[in-house]
All heavy atoms as TSV, in Angstrom:
chain	resi	resn	atom	element	x	y	z
A	1	MET	N	N	-1.157	7.374	9.469
A	1	MET	CA	C	-2.438	6.768	9.176
A	1	MET	C	C	-2.892	5.948	10.373
A	1	MET	O	O	-2.115	5.222	10.978
A	1	MET	CB	C	-2.289	5.893	7.942
A	1	MET	CG	C	-3.501	5.095	7.630
A	1	MET	SD	S	-3.288	4.192	6.110
A	1	MET	CE	C	-4.538	4.973	5.180
A	2	ASP	N	N	-4.146	6.024	10.702
A	2	ASP	CA	C	-4.702	5.278	11.820
A	2	ASP	C	C	-5.202	3.936	11.304
A	2	ASP	O	O	-6.241	3.836	10.685
A	2	ASP	CB	C	-5.849	6.077	12.442
A	2	ASP	CG	C	-6.441	5.382	13.644
A	2	ASP	OD1	O	-5.861	4.378	14.094
A	2	ASP	OD2	O	-7.480	5.848	14.129
A	3	TRP	N	N	-4.427	2.869	11.560
A	3	TRP	CA	C	-4.742	1.556	11.001
A	3	TRP	C	C	-5.969	0.925	11.627
A	3	TRP	O	O	-6.626	0.104	11.014
A	3	TRP	CB	C	-3.535	0.644	11.118
A	3	TRP	CG	C	-2.488	1.127	10.198
A	3	TRP	CD1	C	-1.404	1.891	10.513
A	3	TRP	CD2	C	-2.459	0.987	8.787
A	3	TRP	NE1	N	-0.698	2.208	9.391
A	3	TRP	CE2	C	-1.320	1.670	8.322
A	3	TRP	CE3	C	-3.277	0.350	7.874
A	3	TRP	CZ2	C	-0.987	1.719	6.981
A	3	TRP	CZ3	C	-2.930	0.398	6.531
A	3	TRP	CH2	C	-1.804	1.079	6.113
A	4	ASP	N	N	-6.314	1.277	12.868
A	4	ASP	CA	C	-7.517	0.724	13.475
A	4	ASP	C	C	-8.763	1.210	12.754
A	4	ASP	O	O	-9.726	0.469	12.602
A	4	ASP	CB	C	-7.603	1.121	14.952
A	4	ASP	CG	C	-6.521	0.424	15.770
A	4	ASP	OD1	O	-6.120	-0.686	15.377
A	4	ASP	OD2	O	-6.085	1.003	16.772
A	5	ALA	N	N	-8.755	2.438	12.298
A	5	ALA	CA	C	-9.924	3.004	11.629
A	5	ALA	C	C	-10.046	2.503	10.194
A	5	ALA	O	O	-11.141	2.300	9.691
A	5	ALA	CB	C	-9.849	4.529	11.642
A	6	ASN	N	N	-8.928	2.292	9.499
A	6	ASN	CA	C	-8.975	1.983	8.071
A	6	ASN	C	C	-8.923	0.491	7.765
A	6	ASN	O	O	-9.340	0.072	6.709
A	6	ASN	CB	C	-7.839	2.696	7.351
A	6	ASN	CG	C	-8.044	4.188	7.361
A	6	ASN	OD1	O	-9.152	4.655	7.157
A	6	ASN	ND2	N	-6.995	4.928	7.608
A	7	ARG	N	N	-8.371	-0.297	8.642
A	7	ARG	CA	C	-8.348	-1.753	8.499
A	7	ARG	C	C	-7.885	-2.214	7.116
A	7	ARG	O	O	-8.649	-2.798	6.357
A	7	ARG	CB	C	-9.709	-2.351	8.788
A	7	ARG	CG	C	-10.084	-2.302	10.212
A	7	ARG	CD	C	-9.270	-3.309	10.953
A	7	ARG	NE	N	-9.687	-3.326	12.346
A	7	ARG	CZ	C	-8.925	-3.708	13.318
A	7	ARG	NH1	N	-7.712	-4.105	13.075
A	7	ARG	NH2	N	-9.356	-3.705	14.542
A	8	ILE	N	N	-6.629	-1.959	6.804
A	8	ILE	CA	C	-6.061	-2.476	5.572
A	8	ILE	C	C	-5.919	-3.983	5.735
A	8	ILE	O	O	-5.345	-4.461	6.707
A	8	ILE	CB	C	-4.695	-1.832	5.279
A	8	ILE	CG1	C	-4.827	-0.328	5.068
A	8	ILE	CG2	C	-4.038	-2.488	4.077
A	8	ILE	CD1	C	-5.597	0.076	3.850
A	9	ALA	N	N	-6.444	-4.731	4.808
A	9	ALA	CA	C	-6.400	-6.189	4.858
A	9	ALA	C	C	-6.029	-6.724	3.483
A	9	ALA	O	O	-6.068	-6.004	2.487
A	9	ALA	CB	C	-7.762	-6.726	5.278
A	10	VAL	N	N	-5.672	-7.986	3.434
A	10	VAL	CA	C	-5.366	-8.628	2.156
A	10	VAL	C	C	-6.597	-8.516	1.269
A	10	VAL	O	O	-7.716	-8.784	1.694
A	10	VAL	CB	C	-4.963	-10.102	2.373
A	10	VAL	CG1	C	-4.825	-10.824	1.050
A	10	VAL	CG2	C	-3.679	-10.181	3.173
A	11	GLY	N	N	-6.385	-8.097	0.034
A	11	GLY	CA	C	-7.477	-7.918	-0.914
A	11	GLY	C	C	-7.972	-6.493	-1.012
A	11	GLY	O	O	-8.775	-6.171	-1.886
A	12	THR	N	N	-7.490	-5.595	-0.153
A	12	THR	CA	C	-7.915	-4.198	-0.159
A	12	THR	C	C	-7.273	-3.447	-1.318
A	12	THR	O	O	-6.072	-3.555	-1.543
A	12	THR	CB	C	-7.505	-3.501	1.161
A	12	THR	OG1	O	-8.076	-4.205	2.246
A	12	THR	CG2	C	-7.945	-2.062	1.187
A	13	ARG	N	N	-8.051	-2.681	-2.045
A	13	ARG	CA	C	-7.519	-1.809	-3.096
A	13	ARG	C	C	-6.896	-0.595	-2.414
A	13	ARG	O	O	-7.407	-0.097	-1.420
A	13	ARG	CB	C	-8.624	-1.336	-4.040
A	13	ARG	CG	C	-9.311	-2.446	-4.802
A	13	ARG	CD	C	-8.569	-2.961	-5.985
A	13	ARG	NE	N	-8.304	-1.924	-6.945
A	13	ARG	CZ	C	-7.384	-2.042	-7.902
A	13	ARG	NH1	N	-6.691	-3.139	-8.023
A	13	ARG	NH2	N	-7.168	-1.073	-8.747
A	14	PHE	N	N	-5.787	-0.097	-2.937
A	14	PHE	CA	C	-5.088	1.028	-2.325
A	14	PHE	C	C	-4.501	1.936	-3.383
A	14	PHE	O	O	-4.428	1.587	-4.562
A	14	PHE	CB	C	-3.965	0.526	-1.414
A	14	PHE	CG	C	-2.780	0.023	-2.195
A	14	PHE	CD1	C	-1.743	0.878	-2.522
A	14	PHE	CD2	C	-2.726	-1.274	-2.631
A	14	PHE	CE1	C	-0.672	0.430	-3.274
A	14	PHE	CE2	C	-1.659	-1.740	-3.371
A	14	PHE	CZ	C	-0.626	-0.875	-3.697
A	15	LYS	N	N	-4.080	3.104	-2.915
A	15	LYS	CA	C	-3.306	4.026	-3.731
A	15	LYS	C	C	-2.165	4.550	-2.871
A	15	LYS	O	O	-2.205	4.460	-1.640
A	15	LYS	CB	C	-4.181	5.175	-4.231
A	15	LYS	CG	C	-4.781	6.011	-3.136
A	15	LYS	CD	C	-5.706	7.061	-3.688
A	15	LYS	CE	C	-6.363	7.814	-2.524
A	15	LYS	NZ	N	-7.329	8.785	-2.989
A	16	ILE	N	N	-1.151	5.077	-3.500
A	16	ILE	CA	C	-0.024	5.660	-2.783
A	16	ILE	C	C	-0.473	6.994	-2.198
A	16	ILE	O	O	-1.060	7.818	-2.898
A	16	ILE	CB	C	1.181	5.857	-3.727
A	16	ILE	CG1	C	1.631	4.517	-4.312
A	16	ILE	CG2	C	2.321	6.550	-3.014
A	16	ILE	CD1	C	2.189	3.546	-3.305
A	17	ASN	N	N	-0.216	7.216	-0.899
A	17	ASN	CA	C	-0.620	8.473	-0.265
A	17	ASN	C	C	0.454	9.547	-0.470
A	17	ASN	O	O	1.442	9.321	-1.171
A	17	ASN	CB	C	-0.954	8.256	1.213
A	17	ASN	CG	C	0.228	7.785	2.021
A	17	ASN	OD1	O	1.379	7.911	1.628
A	17	ASN	ND2	N	-0.047	7.233	3.187
A	18	LYS	N	N	0.277	10.710	0.142
A	18	LYS	CA	C	1.207	11.831	-0.050
A	18	LYS	C	C	2.615	11.502	0.438
A	18	LYS	O	O	3.589	11.826	-0.231
A	18	LYS	CB	C	0.681	13.075	0.666
A	18	LYS	CG	C	-0.548	13.646	0.030
A	18	LYS	CD	C	-1.048	14.844	0.805
A	18	LYS	CE	C	-2.362	15.344	0.203
A	18	LYS	NZ	N	-2.902	16.474	0.975
A	19	LEU	N	N	2.728	10.862	1.600
A	19	LEU	CA	C	4.045	10.494	2.119
A	19	LEU	C	C	4.737	9.512	1.182
A	19	LEU	O	O	5.919	9.660	0.872
A	19	LEU	CB	C	3.924	9.881	3.515
A	19	LEU	CG	C	5.231	9.379	4.132
A	19	LEU	CD1	C	6.219	10.519	4.305
A	19	LEU	CD2	C	4.955	8.690	5.450
A	20	GLY	N	N	4.001	8.524	0.701
A	20	GLY	CA	C	4.565	7.559	-0.232
A	20	GLY	C	C	5.013	8.199	-1.533
A	20	GLY	O	O	6.042	7.828	-2.106
A	21	ALA	N	N	4.263	9.193	-2.015
A	21	ALA	CA	C	4.620	9.892	-3.249
A	21	ALA	C	C	5.898	10.706	-3.078
A	21	ALA	O	O	6.709	10.807	-3.998
A	21	ALA	CB	C	3.480	10.786	-3.695
A	22	VAL	N	N	6.100	11.264	-1.887
A	22	VAL	CA	C	7.318	12.029	-1.612
A	22	VAL	C	C	8.513	11.088	-1.507
A	22	VAL	O	O	9.569	11.354	-2.075
A	22	VAL	CB	C	7.163	12.856	-0.315
A	22	VAL	CG1	C	8.483	13.440	0.127
A	22	VAL	CG2	C	6.133	13.950	-0.517
A	23	ARG	N	N	8.346	9.983	-0.795
A	23	ARG	CA	C	9.454	9.048	-0.577
A	23	ARG	C	C	9.756	8.184	-1.797
A	23	ARG	O	O	10.889	7.780	-2.014
A	23	ARG	CB	C	9.146	8.139	0.609
A	23	ARG	CG	C	8.924	8.866	1.907
A	23	ARG	CD	C	10.245	9.163	2.594
A	23	ARG	NE	N	10.093	9.994	3.756
A	23	ARG	CZ	C	9.965	9.561	4.993
A	23	ARG	NH1	N	9.950	8.276	5.245
A	23	ARG	NH2	N	9.851	10.414	5.981
A	24	CYS	N	N	8.737	7.864	-2.592
A	24	CYS	CA	C	8.905	7.014	-3.785
A	24	CYS	C	C	8.185	7.676	-4.958
A	24	CYS	O	O	7.089	7.243	-5.341
A	24	CYS	CB	C	8.327	5.627	-3.540
A	24	CYS	SG	S	8.975	4.777	-2.115
A	25	PRO	N	N	8.768	8.724	-5.539
A	25	PRO	CA	C	8.069	9.464	-6.599
A	25	PRO	C	C	7.705	8.627	-7.820
A	25	PRO	O	O	6.717	8.910	-8.499
A	25	PRO	CB	C	9.036	10.577	-6.983
A	25	PRO	CG	C	10.266	10.378	-6.211
A	25	PRO	CD	C	10.064	9.266	-5.243
A	26	ASN	N	N	8.447	7.554	-8.099
A	26	ASN	CA	C	8.125	6.705	-9.247
A	26	ASN	C	C	6.859	5.881	-9.025
A	26	ASN	O	O	6.299	5.333	-9.964
A	26	ASN	CB	C	9.299	5.784	-9.582
A	26	ASN	CG	C	9.695	4.900	-8.421
A	26	ASN	OD1	O	9.558	5.287	-7.256
A	26	ASN	ND2	N	10.199	3.729	-8.706
A	27	LEU	N	N	6.370	5.808	-7.780
A	27	LEU	CA	C	5.147	5.066	-7.469
A	27	LEU	C	C	3.952	5.986	-7.234
A	27	LEU	O	O	2.861	5.506	-6.912
A	27	LEU	CB	C	5.354	4.202	-6.220
A	27	LEU	CG	C	6.490	3.181	-6.262
A	27	LEU	CD1	C	6.591	2.478	-4.917
A	27	LEU	CD2	C	6.281	2.191	-7.382
A	28	ALA	N	N	4.131	7.283	-7.381
A	28	ALA	CA	C	3.133	8.280	-6.972
A	28	ALA	C	C	1.740	8.051	-7.544
A	28	ALA	O	O	0.752	8.247	-6.850
A	28	ALA	CB	C	3.615	9.674	-7.326
A	29	ASP	N	N	1.617	7.630	-8.773
A	29	ASP	CA	C	0.307	7.492	-9.412
A	29	ASP	C	C	-0.180	6.051	-9.486
A	29	ASP	O	O	-1.165	5.771	-10.160
A	29	ASP	CB	C	0.357	8.071	-10.825
A	29	ASP	CG	C	0.659	9.552	-10.819
A	29	ASP	OD1	O	0.247	10.230	-9.855
A	29	ASP	OD2	O	1.308	10.030	-11.763
A	30	LYS	N	N	0.482	5.156	-8.791
A	30	LYS	CA	C	0.130	3.739	-8.891
A	30	LYS	C	C	-1.013	3.356	-7.964
A	30	LYS	O	O	-1.188	3.917	-6.895
A	30	LYS	CB	C	1.353	2.887	-8.577
A	30	LYS	CG	C	2.468	3.061	-9.584
A	30	LYS	CD	C	2.906	1.753	-10.071
A	30	LYS	CE	C	4.004	1.906	-11.102
A	30	LYS	NZ	N	4.432	0.633	-11.558
A	31	ILE	N	N	-1.767	2.368	-8.410
A	31	ILE	CA	C	-2.881	1.794	-7.657
A	31	ILE	C	C	-2.701	0.285	-7.702
A	31	ILE	O	O	-2.175	-0.261	-8.669
A	31	ILE	CB	C	-4.233	2.193	-8.290
A	31	ILE	CG1	C	-4.410	3.705	-8.214
A	31	ILE	CG2	C	-5.382	1.485	-7.615
A	31	ILE	CD1	C	-5.628	4.207	-8.945
A	32	GLY	N	N	-3.149	-0.407	-6.661
A	32	GLY	CA	C	-2.994	-1.855	-6.649
A	32	GLY	C	C	-3.835	-2.511	-5.576
A	32	GLY	O	O	-4.812	-1.945	-5.096
A	33	ILE	N	N	-3.403	-3.710	-5.193
A	33	ILE	CA	C	-4.126	-4.513	-4.218
A	33	ILE	C	C	-3.125	-5.067	-3.199
A	33	ILE	O	O	-1.995	-5.389	-3.550
A	33	ILE	CB	C	-4.902	-5.646	-4.916
A	33	ILE	CG1	C	-5.848	-6.336	-3.967
A	33	ILE	CG2	C	-3.982	-6.618	-5.578
A	33	ILE	CD1	C	-6.859	-7.229	-4.659
A	34	VAL	N	N	-3.542	-5.151	-1.947
A	34	VAL	CA	C	-2.701	-5.709	-0.883
A	34	VAL	C	C	-2.738	-7.229	-0.990
A	34	VAL	O	O	-3.811	-7.828	-1.043
A	34	VAL	CB	C	-3.213	-5.257	0.503
A	34	VAL	CG1	C	-2.410	-5.925	1.609
A	34	VAL	CG2	C	-3.157	-3.748	0.633
A	35	VAL	N	N	-1.545	-7.854	-1.021
A	35	VAL	CA	C	-1.478	-9.313	-1.117
A	35	VAL	C	C	-0.868	-9.962	0.114
A	35	VAL	O	O	-0.916	-11.185	0.249
A	35	VAL	CB	C	-0.723	-9.767	-2.391
A	35	VAL	CG1	C	-1.487	-9.373	-3.629
A	35	VAL	CG2	C	0.686	-9.231	-2.422
A	36	GLY	N	N	-0.308	-9.164	1.017
A	36	GLY	CA	C	0.269	-9.742	2.227
A	36	GLY	C	C	0.571	-8.688	3.272
A	36	GLY	O	O	0.949	-7.575	2.948
A	37	LEU	N	N	0.392	-9.065	4.549
A	37	LEU	CA	C	0.681	-8.183	5.677
A	37	LEU	C	C	1.698	-8.852	6.579
A	37	LEU	O	O	1.659	-10.067	6.767
A	37	LEU	CB	C	-0.589	-7.913	6.487
A	37	LEU	CG	C	-1.732	-7.242	5.761
A	37	LEU	CD1	C	-2.984	-7.267	6.630
A	37	LEU	CD2	C	-1.367	-5.818	5.421
A	38	SER	N	N	2.585	-8.071	7.150
A	38	SER	CA	C	3.541	-8.598	8.107
A	38	SER	C	C	3.011	-8.366	9.514
A	38	SER	O	O	2.562	-7.274	9.841
A	38	SER	CB	C	4.891	-7.905	7.951
A	38	SER	OG	O	5.761	-8.324	8.959
A	39	ARG	N	N	3.059	-9.388	10.335
A	39	ARG	CA	C	2.604	-9.257	11.722
A	39	ARG	C	C	3.692	-8.691	12.618
A	39	ARG	O	O	3.423	-8.193	13.693
A	39	ARG	CB	C	2.170	-10.604	12.263
A	39	ARG	CG	C	0.936	-11.109	11.587
A	39	ARG	CD	C	0.506	-12.409	12.181
A	39	ARG	NE	N	-0.641	-12.913	11.431
A	39	ARG	CZ	C	-1.466	-13.799	11.899
A	39	ARG	NH1	N	-1.291	-14.310	13.086
A	39	ARG	NH2	N	-2.484	-14.203	11.167
A	40	ARG	N	N	4.936	-8.779	12.176
A	40	ARG	CA	C	6.058	-8.358	13.013
A	40	ARG	C	C	6.642	-7.010	12.636
A	40	ARG	O	O	7.265	-6.366	13.460
A	40	ARG	CB	C	7.163	-9.403	12.943
A	40	ARG	CG	C	6.738	-10.699	13.536
A	40	ARG	CD	C	7.879	-11.651	13.582
A	40	ARG	NE	N	7.433	-12.886	14.237
A	40	ARG	CZ	C	8.209	-13.891	14.466
A	40	ARG	NH1	N	9.462	-13.844	14.116
A	40	ARG	NH2	N	7.727	-14.955	15.064
A	41	THR	N	N	6.487	-6.595	11.398
A	41	THR	CA	C	7.073	-5.328	10.954
A	41	THR	C	C	5.993	-4.456	10.335
A	41	THR	O	O	4.827	-4.837	10.252
A	41	THR	CB	C	8.184	-5.567	9.915
A	41	THR	OG1	O	7.591	-6.095	8.723
A	41	THR	CG2	C	9.247	-6.517	10.434
A	42	THR	N	N	6.400	-3.296	9.872
A	42	THR	CA	C	5.461	-2.375	9.228
A	42	THR	C	C	5.424	-2.582	7.719
A	42	THR	O	O	4.902	-1.747	6.995
A	42	THR	CB	C	5.842	-0.918	9.531
A	42	THR	OG1	O	7.183	-0.700	9.097
A	42	THR	CG2	C	5.702	-0.618	11.005
A	43	GLY	N	N	5.946	-3.707	7.257
A	43	GLY	CA	C	5.945	-4.009	5.831
A	43	GLY	C	C	4.604	-4.531	5.355
A	43	GLY	O	O	3.853	-5.167	6.090
A	44	ILE	N	N	4.313	-4.232	4.111
A	44	ILE	CA	C	3.076	-4.691	3.483
A	44	ILE	C	C	3.425	-5.075	2.050
A	44	ILE	O	O	4.147	-4.361	1.371
A	44	ILE	CB	C	1.990	-3.608	3.567
A	44	ILE	CG1	C	0.641	-4.122	3.103
A	44	ILE	CG2	C	2.373	-2.372	2.823
A	44	ILE	CD1	C	-0.504	-3.215	3.464
A	45	THR	N	N	2.959	-6.221	1.600
A	45	THR	CA	C	3.240	-6.684	0.249
A	45	THR	C	C	2.063	-6.324	-0.644
A	45	THR	O	O	0.916	-6.628	-0.317
A	45	THR	CB	C	3.479	-8.203	0.224
A	45	THR	OG1	O	4.512	-8.516	1.165
A	45	THR	CG2	C	3.898	-8.672	-1.154
A	46	VAL	N	N	2.369	-5.655	-1.754
A	46	VAL	CA	C	1.324	-5.159	-2.646
A	46	VAL	C	C	1.612	-5.593	-4.071
A	46	VAL	O	O	2.749	-5.868	-4.427
A	46	VAL	CB	C	1.229	-3.617	-2.578
A	46	VAL	CG1	C	0.893	-3.154	-1.174
A	46	VAL	CG2	C	2.506	-2.961	-3.056
A	47	LEU	N	N	0.572	-5.654	-4.861
A	47	LEU	CA	C	0.707	-5.935	-6.282
A	47	LEU	C	C	0.078	-4.773	-7.029
A	47	LEU	O	O	-1.137	-4.563	-6.953
A	47	LEU	CB	C	0.026	-7.246	-6.655
A	47	LEU	CG	C	0.180	-7.687	-8.107
A	47	LEU	CD1	C	1.651	-7.938	-8.440
A	47	LEU	CD2	C	-0.630	-8.933	-8.375
A	48	PHE	N	N	0.919	-4.001	-7.710
A	48	PHE	CA	C	0.419	-2.862	-8.468
A	48	PHE	C	C	-0.267	-3.332	-9.735
A	48	PHE	O	O	0.122	-4.347	-10.321
A	48	PHE	CB	C	1.566	-1.913	-8.835
A	48	PHE	CG	C	2.142	-1.185	-7.660
A	48	PHE	CD1	C	3.409	-1.475	-7.196
A	48	PHE	CD2	C	1.409	-0.205	-7.014
A	48	PHE	CE1	C	3.941	-0.810	-6.108
A	48	PHE	CE2	C	1.929	0.469	-5.931
A	48	PHE	CZ	C	3.195	0.165	-5.475
A	49	ASP	N	N	-1.289	-2.617	-10.156
A	49	ASP	CA	C	-1.999	-2.948	-11.380
A	49	ASP	C	C	-1.014	-2.988	-12.549
A	49	ASP	O	O	-0.225	-2.061	-12.746
A	49	ASP	CB	C	-3.102	-1.918	-11.667
A	49	ASP	CG	C	-4.221	-1.974	-10.647
A	49	ASP	OD1	O	-4.276	-2.938	-9.858
A	49	ASP	OD2	O	-5.054	-1.048	-10.645
A	50	GLY	N	N	-1.026	-4.076	-13.299
A	50	GLY	CA	C	-0.159	-4.229	-14.460
A	50	GLY	C	C	1.184	-4.885	-14.158
A	50	GLY	O	O	1.896	-5.243	-15.084
A	51	ASP	N	N	1.550	-5.033	-12.890
A	51	ASP	CA	C	2.820	-5.666	-12.529
A	51	ASP	C	C	2.642	-7.176	-12.381
A	51	ASP	O	O	1.570	-7.654	-12.054
A	51	ASP	CB	C	3.358	-5.099	-11.214
A	51	ASP	CG	C	3.934	-3.709	-11.359
A	51	ASP	OD1	O	3.932	-3.172	-12.477
A	51	ASP	OD2	O	4.380	-3.156	-10.338
A	52	ARG	N	N	3.735	-7.901	-12.596
A	52	ARG	CA	C	3.707	-9.354	-12.449
A	52	ARG	C	C	4.182	-9.804	-11.074
A	52	ARG	O	O	3.800	-10.873	-10.613
A	52	ARG	CB	C	4.606	-9.999	-13.502
A	52	ARG	CG	C	4.077	-9.846	-14.891
A	52	ARG	CD	C	4.972	-10.555	-15.859
A	52	ARG	NE	N	4.482	-10.361	-17.213
A	52	ARG	CZ	C	5.042	-10.879	-18.266
A	52	ARG	NH1	N	6.111	-11.631	-18.150
A	52	ARG	NH2	N	4.537	-10.654	-19.449
A	53	ARG	N	N	5.034	-8.999	-10.461
A	53	ARG	CA	C	5.620	-9.375	-9.170
A	53	ARG	C	C	5.188	-8.391	-8.090
A	53	ARG	O	O	5.087	-7.201	-8.321
A	53	ARG	CB	C	7.132	-9.377	-9.265
A	53	ARG	CG	C	7.649	-10.423	-10.201
A	53	ARG	CD	C	9.149	-10.488	-10.151
A	53	ARG	NE	N	9.614	-11.483	-11.102
A	53	ARG	CZ	C	10.648	-11.314	-11.896
A	53	ARG	NH1	N	11.331	-10.200	-11.841
A	53	ARG	NH2	N	10.995	-12.269	-12.724
A	54	PRO	N	N	4.990	-8.894	-6.870
A	54	PRO	CA	C	4.615	-8.011	-5.765
A	54	PRO	C	C	5.788	-7.156	-5.292
A	54	PRO	O	O	6.951	-7.464	-5.551
A	54	PRO	CB	C	4.158	-8.971	-4.670
A	54	PRO	CG	C	4.750	-10.272	-5.017
A	54	PRO	CD	C	4.990	-10.295	-6.488
A	55	THR	N	N	5.470	-6.083	-4.595
A	55	THR	CA	C	6.432	-5.142	-4.042
A	55	THR	C	C	6.164	-4.997	-2.556
A	55	THR	O	O	5.015	-4.986	-2.137
A	55	THR	CB	C	6.263	-3.764	-4.726
A	55	THR	OG1	O	6.416	-3.919	-6.136
A	55	THR	CG2	C	7.268	-2.763	-4.217
A	56	CYS	N	N	7.220	-4.856	-1.763
A	56	CYS	CA	C	7.061	-4.648	-0.323
A	56	CYS	C	C	7.238	-3.161	-0.027
A	56	CYS	O	O	8.207	-2.543	-0.461
A	56	CYS	CB	C	8.090	-5.468	0.437
A	56	CYS	SG	S	7.835	-5.408	2.216
A	57	LEU	N	N	6.283	-2.581	0.687
A	57	LEU	CA	C	6.292	-1.171	1.050
A	57	LEU	C	C	6.063	-1.012	2.543
A	57	LEU	O	O	5.589	-1.926	3.214
A	57	LEU	CB	C	5.163	-0.421	0.333
A	57	LEU	CG	C	5.187	-0.334	-1.174
A	57	LEU	CD1	C	3.902	0.324	-1.660
A	57	LEU	CD2	C	6.378	0.467	-1.637
A	58	HIS	N	N	6.338	0.175	3.041
A	58	HIS	CA	C	5.991	0.531	4.420
A	58	HIS	C	C	4.493	0.824	4.453
A	58	HIS	O	O	3.945	1.439	3.537
A	58	HIS	CB	C	6.778	1.775	4.836
A	58	HIS	CG	C	6.622	2.126	6.267
A	58	HIS	ND1	N	5.548	2.836	6.734
A	58	HIS	CD2	C	7.402	1.861	7.336
A	58	HIS	CE1	C	5.678	3.004	8.030
A	58	HIS	NE2	N	6.792	2.420	8.423
A	59	MET	N	N	3.796	0.384	5.498
A	59	MET	CA	C	2.347	0.597	5.610
A	59	MET	C	C	1.945	2.064	5.549
A	59	MET	O	O	0.867	2.385	5.106
A	59	MET	CB	C	1.836	0.015	6.911
A	59	MET	CG	C	1.654	-1.456	6.901
A	59	MET	SD	S	0.855	-1.935	8.432
A	59	MET	CE	C	0.679	-3.656	8.160
A	60	GLY	N	N	2.830	2.935	6.004
A	60	GLY	CA	C	2.525	4.354	6.020
A	60	GLY	C	C	2.498	5.000	4.645
A	60	GLY	O	O	2.135	6.165	4.509
A	61	TYR	N	N	2.889	4.266	3.609
A	61	TYR	CA	C	2.952	4.819	2.259
A	61	TYR	C	C	1.667	4.622	1.457
A	61	TYR	O	O	1.567	5.127	0.344
A	61	TYR	CB	C	4.095	4.187	1.479
A	61	TYR	CG	C	5.477	4.560	1.940
A	61	TYR	CD1	C	5.684	5.418	3.021
A	61	TYR	CD2	C	6.597	4.045	1.307
A	61	TYR	CE1	C	6.968	5.746	3.433
A	61	TYR	CE2	C	7.875	4.373	1.716
A	61	TYR	CZ	C	8.046	5.217	2.775
A	61	TYR	OH	O	9.310	5.545	3.183
A	62	ILE	N	N	0.717	3.874	1.986
A	62	ILE	CA	C	-0.506	3.619	1.224
A	62	ILE	C	C	-1.737	4.060	1.994
A	62	ILE	O	O	-1.721	4.209	3.210
A	62	ILE	CB	C	-0.651	2.136	0.822
A	62	ILE	CG1	C	-0.945	1.271	2.039
A	62	ILE	CG2	C	0.580	1.658	0.067
A	62	ILE	CD1	C	-1.368	-0.140	1.675
A	63	SER	N	N	-2.806	4.249	1.241
A	63	SER	CA	C	-4.115	4.517	1.848
A	63	SER	C	C	-5.167	3.800	1.020
A	63	SER	O	O	-4.955	3.503	-0.151
A	63	SER	CB	C	-4.395	6.009	1.913
A	63	SER	OG	O	-4.438	6.563	0.617
A	64	SER	N	N	-6.261	3.511	1.630
A	64	SER	CA	C	-7.340	2.823	0.946
A	64	SER	C	C	-7.810	3.664	-0.235
A	64	SER	O	O	-7.901	4.880	-0.134
A	64	SER	CB	C	-8.491	2.591	1.923
A	64	SER	OG	O	-9.598	2.040	1.259
A	65	SER	N	N	-8.091	3.029	-1.357
A	65	SER	CA	C	-8.502	3.793	-2.536
A	65	SER	C	C	-9.896	4.381	-2.391
A	65	SER	O	O	-10.315	5.208	-3.176
A	65	SER	CB	C	-8.429	2.925	-3.791
A	65	SER	OG	O	-9.328	1.846	-3.693
A	66	SER	N	N	-10.629	4.000	-1.348
A	66	SER	CA	C	-11.964	4.555	-1.123
A	66	SER	C	C	-11.915	5.891	-0.386
A	66	SER	O	O	-12.925	6.559	-0.260
A	66	SER	CB	C	-12.821	3.581	-0.313
A	66	SER	OG	O	-12.251	3.377	0.952
A	67	GLU	N	N	-10.729	6.301	0.104
A	67	GLU	CA	C	-10.602	7.575	0.821
A	67	GLU	C	C	-10.627	8.741	-0.116
A	67	GLU	O	O	-10.164	8.721	-1.196
A	67	GLU	CB	C	-9.312	7.623	1.629
A	67	GLU	CG	C	-9.312	6.699	2.788
A	67	GLU	CD	C	-8.003	6.773	3.579
A	67	GLU	OE1	O	-7.060	7.418	3.128
A	67	GLU	OE2	O	-7.974	6.176	4.641
């Protein structure tokens, strides 16, 4: 994913992309919101709809829900 073009930021709605669905099949149909970005690693903290606690994922596993 080209992060310069898509600009994932805190508050962005997202869905799990094809790579994320292959690597984490239990998350394949989930949608949520970005709650934190790491400046040093490729980690991204997300809160899935209906969950109480955030989850940390690799940035390459999500895409903007507007795509």
